C-alpha positions as CSV (number, residue, x, y, z in Angstrom):
1,X,-0.1,0.0,-0.1
2,X,1.4,3.5,-1.2
3,X,0.8,6.2,1.4
4,X,0.4,9.6,0.3
5,X,1.1,12.4,2.7
6,X,-1.8,15.5,2.8
7,X,-0.1,17.8,4.5
8,X,1.1,20.5,2.8
9,X,4.2,23.0,2.9
10,X,3.4,27.3,2.9
11,X,5.9,30.2,3.9
12,X,4.7,33.4,4.7
13,X,6.9,36.4,5.2
14,X,6.7,39.3,7.9
15,X,8.2,41.8,5.7
16,X,9.5,45.4,8.1
17,X,10.5,49.1,7.8
18,X,11.8,51.1,10.5
19,X,10.0,54.4,10.2
20,X,11.4,57.4,12.1
21,X,9.7,56.4,15.8
22,X,9.0,53.0,15.2
23,X,8.3,49.6,12.3
24,X,5.7,49.1,10.3
25,X,4.7,45.6,8.4
26,X,3.8,44.9,5.0
27,X,0.1,42.9,4.8
28,X,-2.2,42.2,2.0
29,X,-5.4,41.7,2.0
30,X,-6.7,38.6,0.4
31,X,-8.4,38.1,-2.9
32,X,-9.6,34.6,-2.5
33,X,-11.2,32.1,0.1
34,X,-10.2,31.2,2.8
35,X,-10.4,34.7,4.5
36,X,-11.3,36.8,1.4
37,X,-10.8,40.2,2.6
38,X,-9.3,39.6,5.3
39,X,-5.3,40.7,6.2
40,X,-2.6,38.5,6.0
41,X,1.4,38.0,5.6
42,X,2.0,37.8,2.1
43,X,3.1,34.0,1.2
44,X,1.7,30.5,-0.3
45,X,2.4,27.2,-1.2
46,X,6.1,25.8,-1.9
47,X,6.5,24.5,-5.3
48,X,7.9,20.6,-5.7
49,X,11.5,20.4,-5.7
50,X,11.5,24.0,-4.3
51,X,13.5,25.9,-1.5
52,X,11.9,27.0,1.4
53,X,13.8,30.1,1.2
54,X,13.1,30.5,-2.0
55,X,9.4,30.0,-2.2
56,X,9.3,33.0,0.6
57,X,11.3,35.5,-1.8
58,X,9.0,33.9,-4.6
59,X,5.6,34.3,-3.0
60,X,6.4,37.9,-1.5
61,X,6.9,38.8,-5.0
62,X,3.9,37.4,-6.7
63,X,1.6,39.1,-4.0
64,X,3.4,42.8,-3.4
65,X,6.4,43.4,-6.6
66,X,8.9,43.3,-3.7
67,X,12.1,41.6,-4.6
68,X,14.0,40.5,-0.8
69,X,17.9,39.0,-1.4
70,X,18.1,37.9,2.2
71,X,15.4,36.3,4.7
72,X,15.9,35.0,7.8
73,X,14.0,32.2,9.1
74,X,11.8,32.5,12.3
75,X,10.1,29.1,13.0
76,X,7.7,26.5,11.6
77,X,3.7,26.6,12.5
78,X,2.2,23.1,12.6
79,X,-0.6,23.6,13.8
80,X,-3.5,20.9,11.7
81,X,-6.3,23.6,12.1
82,X,-4.3,26.7,11.5
83,X,-5.9,26.4,8.1
84,X,-9.6,25.5,7.0
85,X,-8.5,23.9,3.9
86,X,-6.1,21.4,5.8
87,X,-3.3,20.9,7.6
88,X,-0.7,23.4,6.2
89,X,2.8,23.5,8.0
90,X,4.4,26.8,7.1
91,X,7.5,27.9,7.4
92,X,8.0,31.6,8.8
93,X,10.6,34.2,7.4
94,X,11.2,37.8,8.0
95,X,12.6,40.2,6.0
96,X,13.1,43.9,6.2
97,X,12.8,46.8,3.6
98,X,14.4,50.2,3.0
99,X,11.3,52.5,3.8
100,X,11.3,53.6,0.1
101,X,10.4,50.5,-1.3
102,X,6.7,50.6,-3.4
103,X,4.9,47.3,-2.9
104,X,2.2,46.7,-5.2
105,X,-1.0,44.4,-4.7
106,X,-0.6,41.2,-7.1
107,X,-1.6,37.7,-7.3
108,X,-3.4,36.3,-4.5
109,X,-3.4,39.9,-2.8
110,X,-6.6,42.3,-3.5
111,X,-4.6,45.3,-1.8
112,X,-1.4,45.4,0.5
113,X,-1.0,47.9,3.3
114,X,2.0,49.0,5.5
115,X,0.2,49.0,9.2
116,X,2.5,49.6,12.3
117,X,3.5,47.1,14.2
118,X,1.3,48.9,17.3
119,X,-1.7,48.9,15.3
120,X,-2.8,45.5,13.3
121,X,-6.0,45.0,11.8
122,X,-7.3,41.6,12.2
123,X,-5.5,38.8,10.9
124,X,-5.7,35.5,8.9
125,X,-4.9,32.1,9.8
126,X,-2.2,32.5,12.7
127,X,-0.6,35.3,11.7
128,X,-1.0,37.4,14.9
129,X,1.1,34.2,16.5
130,X,3.7,35.1,13.6
131,X,4.3,38.6,13.8
132,X,4.0,38.2,17.3
133,X,7.5,35.6,17.4
134,X,8.7,38.2,14.9
135,X,8.6,41.0,16.7
136,X,10.1,39.4,20.0
137,X,12.8,38.2,17.7
138,X,13.8,40.7,15.8
139,X,12.6,44.0,17.3
140,X,12.1,43.9,21.0
141,X,15.6,41.3,21.2
142,X,17.6,41.7,18.4
143,X,20.2,39.3,17.6
144,X,23.2,41.8,16.9
C-alpha cells in the first residue's frame, strides 16, 4: 500500500520597514478564500522541488512586487487546524526593506498596506502569532 501525505508546506513572510519612530509591516488583503477580504502575511504554497527560502521570496514578489535578497527563518507553525483547507505546515520568514520601497498588490492580493506594529488589524490564519514571534525575535530582542 502506498502512503500519500495530506500535509502541505507553505511559507509566510513578515516584512518590516523602519519608520522615524517605529516599525511597520506589510500585509496583503486576501483576494480569495479562505479568509477572503481579511489581512494576512504574504505567502503561499511551496512548489515541488523548491527551496523554502526561494519559495518565501517568490511568494512575496508574486503578491507584493517586492524583491528581497535575504530573509531569515523565524520558525515553523504546524497546528493542524491553522488553515481551514487542511493540514498546512508553514515556515515563516522575516525580511527588512528600505522605507522608500513601493509595494503593489498582485496575484492573490486584493490590496497591500503597511501597518504600524502597534496597530495591526484582525489577521487571517495564525498570522498574529507569527508576527508576535517575529517582533519578539527581531524587534524587541534583536540578535546582533
